[in-house]
Structure formats: structure tokens, C-alpha cells
N, C-alpha and C positions, 0 to 999 in steps of 0.2 A: 264497515263495522271494526275492521282491524284497527283504523285510525282513532276512532271512538274510544275503543280498549286502551291504545298507548296514552291516548291525552288523558283519560280519566287516573291511569296510573301515574302519569307525570304529574298531575293536579295534586293526586294523592300524596306523593312523595314529597313534594314542594310544602304542602300544608303541613305534613308531620316534620320535616326535617328543619324548618325556620325556627318554631317554638322550641323543639329539642335543642337546637345549637344556642338560642338564647339562654335556655336553663343552664346548659353545660357551662356556658361562658359565665353567666354570673356565679356558679358555684366555684369554679376553678379561678376567676377573677374577681374575688368581692371589691365591691365599692370601699375606696379607703375612708376612714375615719378621721376625725379631726381631733387635734389636741393644742394645747396652749403652752407656748414656752416663754420664759421672761429671758431674751437675748440681749437685750440691752442691760438688763440689771445683772446678769451673768458677768457680762464684759466689765461693767462697771465695778462689781465685787472684785474680780480678779485684779482688775488695774489698782484698786485702793490697796488690796493686800501686796501686791507689788511694791507700791510707793511707800508703804510702812517698813519693808525690807531695806530701804535704803541701800540698793545695790548699783554698782556702775553700769553707764549706757550699754556696752557690749552685752553683758549678762541680761538687762533688762529687754534687749532686742532679741536675745535668744529665746528667753522665756516666753516672749509675747509670740514668737513663731512657733514654739511647741505648743503653747495654750491655742491658738488659732489651728493648729494641726488637730490636736486632741479634739477641741469643740468640734471641727467639721466632721471629724471619723464619728464620735460619738452620736452627733445628730443624724449623720447618713444611715449608720448601723440601726438606730432606734427607728428612723422613718421606714426603712427597709424591712426590718423584722416584724413591725407591729402594723405595717400597711395604713400609716398614718400620713396625714398632711399637717406639717407644724405651722400654727399660726403666731403671730408676734403677740404677746400679751395685751397690750393697749388695743389691739384690733378686734378683741373680742370680749363682750360684756359679759355675758355667761353663755352655758350651755356646752361647752367643751371642757374636758378634763384639763386640769392643768398639770404639767408633766415637768415642771420646772425642778423641784425638789430632787425628784428620781434623777433626772440627768445631772443636775449641780453634783449629785454624789458620784455618779459614774465618772464625770470630769475630773472631780478630786482624786478617786481613787487612780485614774489614769496618770494624773500629772504625780501623785506620790510614788508612783512606780518607775518615774525618770531618774537616771543615774544624777547625783548630785553635782 
């Protein structure tokens, strides 16, 4: 009798704890959403702007390093803050929001704050 009662309590505990744990995990760690970003278009646009400035090689290399750092930082921050997985634009036909313009504005703002 004693073993049956403990076994019943153990089974009840497991039966209640597993779904509760799964529900709490889902609420605390929601599944990431998907979004689209035109990575290649953003880089090409920036390179086109740099080419139009007609600057020397050292300045060009510096600006490219700064851009790469800012691009990486903005994308990483957006991914972390919004719990999203960014997909490159050609990989998605439709169904995921395109956040390219929003992120390009953030990148432009960060670049404009760099010392001249």
C-alpha cells in the first residue's frame, strides 16, 4: 500500500510537471520569427556611394571596416532585441516581413555619427 501511494504521487508529479515545464519554457523562450534583409543590396549600395566619393585607398579601407562593424552590430542588435532570424532577400519569395529599409536607416544613422 505504501509503495502504491508513493508510486501514484510520483506518476502524478511527473504528469503535471512535464506539461507545466513545456508551457513555461514556451512563454519564457518564444520561438523566433523570420524577417528578410537585403544584405547584398545594402553592401552594393554602400560601395556605390563610396565609389562616388572618389576617396583614397586608406580612407576607403577604413570606411569599409567601419561599415562592416556597424552592419554587424546593427544586425546583431536587431536579431537579439526582436527574437528574429534574418534571411537574405533572394532566399524568401514571400511570407516574412522585409526589414531592409528599417535596418538601412539604422546603419545610415550610425555611420553619420562617426567622426569625419
